[in-house]
C-alpha positions in Angstrom: 86.5 82.2 93.0 84.8 85.2 94.6 85.8 84.0 98.0 89.4 84.5 97.2 88.8 88.0 96.0 86.8 88.9 99.1 89.6 87.4 101.2 92.2 89.6 99.5 90.1 92.7 100.0 89.7 91.8 103.7 93.5 91.3 104.0 94.2 94.7 102.3 91.7 96.4 104.6 93.4 94.8 107.6 96.7 96.3 106.6 95.1 99.7 106.8 93.2 99.1 110.1 96.2 97.5 111.6 98.1 100.8 111.6 95.4 102.5 113.8 95.0 99.6 116.2 98.6 99.3 117.2 101.0 102.1 117.9 103.4 101.8 114.9 106.3 104.0 114.0 106.2 106.1 110.9 108.1 103.6 108.8 105.9 100.7 109.9 102.7 102.7 109.1 104.0 103.4 105.5 105.0 99.7 105.1 101.5 98.6 106.2 99.8 101.1 103.9 101.9 100.1 100.9 101.3 96.4 101.5 97.6 97.1 101.7 97.6 99.0 98.4 99.7 96.3 96.7 97.3 93.6 97.9 94.3 95.5 96.7 95.8 96.3 93.3 96.8 92.6 92.7 93.4 91.3 93.8 91.6 93.7 91.5 94.0 92.9 88.7 93.4 89.2 89.2 89.6 89.7 89.3 89.7 91.6 86.0 91.9 89.0 84.3 89.8 86.1 85.4 86.6 87.8 84.2 88.0 88.4 80.8 89.2 84.8 80.4 85.8 83.5 81.4 84.1 85.8 78.9 86.3 84.5 76.0 86.1 80.8 76.9 
């Protein structure tokens, strides 16, 4: 379970680092940053919802 969360964090960090490794246009930079933020938000949301369900059950 934690492996999936760590993988999602690494993917979202990659979206941020990717913009600096390659020469991207302004639109591509924003797309990559937004995808990184969405991935991070969903992975944190998933982690929180899973921890609450385990505490109840």
